[in-house]
C-alpha positions in Angstrom: -2.4 5.2 -47.2 1.2 4.8 -46.2 1.5 1.4 -47.9 0.6 3.0 -51.3 2.5 6.3 -50.9 5.6 5.1 -52.7 3.5 3.9 -55.7 1.6 7.2 -55.8 5.0 9.0 -55.8 6.1 6.9 -58.8 3.0 7.9 -60.7 3.2 11.5 -59.7 6.9 11.5 -60.7 5.8 11.0 -64.3 4.0 14.4 -64.3 5.7 16.2 -61.4 5.4 15.9 -57.7 2.7 18.1 -56.0 4.0 21.2 -54.3 0.7 21.6 -52.3 -1.2 18.9 -50.5 -4.6 19.7 -49.0 -5.9 17.4 -46.3 -9.7 17.4 -46.3 -9.8 15.6 -42.9 -7.7 13.6 -40.6 -8.7 10.0 -41.5 -5.6 7.8 -42.1 -6.8 6.8 -45.6 -6.6 10.5 -46.6 -3.5 11.5 -44.7 -1.4 8.3 -44.5 0.9 9.5 -47.3 1.5 12.9 -45.8 4.9 12.1 -44.4 6.3 10.7 -47.7 4.8 13.5 -49.8 6.1 16.2 -47.4 9.6 14.7 -47.5 9.3 14.9 -51.3 8.6 18.6 -51.1 4.8 19.0 -50.8 3.5 21.7 -48.4 0.5 20.4 -46.4 -2.5 22.6 -45.8 -5.4 21.7 -43.5 -8.0 23.0 -41.1 -6.5 23.6 -37.6 -8.8 20.9 -36.2 -7.4 18.4 -38.8 -3.9 19.2 -37.6 -4.9 18.8 -33.9 -6.4 15.4 -34.6 -3.4 14.3 -36.6 -1.1 15.3 -33.8 -2.8 13.2 -31.2 -4.1 9.6 -30.9 -7.6 9.1 -32.1 -10.2 6.4 -31.5 -12.1 5.3 -34.6 -15.3 3.9 -33.0 -16.8 2.1 -36.1 -13.5 0.2 -36.5 -12.9 -0.1 -32.8 -9.4 1.0 -33.5 -6.9 3.5 -32.1 -5.1 5.6 -34.6 -1.7 6.8 -33.3 -0.6 10.4 -33.6 1.0 11.1 -37.0 4.8 11.7 -37.1 5.8 15.4 -36.9 6.8 15.4 -40.6 3.3 14.4 -41.6 1.6 17.3 -39.8 0.2 20.2 -41.9 2.5 23.3 -41.7 -0.2 25.7 -42.9 -3.6 25.7 -41.2 -6.7 27.8 -41.3 -9.6 28.3 -38.9 -11.8 30.6 -41.0 -13.0 30.2 -44.6 -10.2 30.1 -47.1 -10.1 30.1 -50.9 -7.4 28.6 -53.1 -6.9 30.1 -56.5 -5.2 27.7 -58.8 -5.1 27.8 -62.6 -8.0 30.2 -62.8 -10.2 28.0 -60.6 -11.3 28.8 -57.1 -11.8 26.3 -54.3 -13.3 27.5 -51.1 -12.1 25.8 -47.8 -15.0 23.3 -48.1 -13.5 22.1 -51.4 -9.9 21.0 -51.8 -8.0 20.7 -55.1 -5.1 18.6 -56.4 -4.2 19.6 -60.0 -2.8 16.9 -62.3 -1.7 18.4 -65.6 -4.3 16.6 -67.8 -7.3 17.0 -65.4 -8.6 18.7 -62.3 -9.7 16.5 -59.4 -12.0 17.8 -56.7 -12.2 16.3 -53.2 -15.2 17.5 -51.2 -15.1 17.9 -47.4 -18.0 20.1 -46.3 -17.2 20.3 -42.5 -13.8 20.2 -40.9 -13.5 17.4 -38.4 
C-alpha cells in the first residue's frame, strides 16, 4: 500500500533494498508500493496482463470502487506472457509463484492465475 511504502523502505533499508520486485497481481494492496520501490532501484516484474491492468483504470466490484491507473514509474518494466521461472539462491519459482528474498528467510507469495 502506498501509505506504508515508506515504512517498508525503512525496514528493508536495514537489510538492503530489493533489486527485484515481483507483482503477483494488480490489486492496489499488492502494487501500491511499486512507485516508491522502483524509485529506490527495484526492477518490477509481472505478467503482461498485470501491467495492462495497472496501466488503466479498474473497477473493483466488491468494493464498488474505481482504481485509477498507476503512475508510469509504478508499471512493471519486465513482463512475461508464457511460463517463467526465477532461479534465486538455489531455489526455483515458476511464474505461478513469486519470491522476495530477505536475508534471514525466504517468503513465498502464491498467485496461481495471472489476472
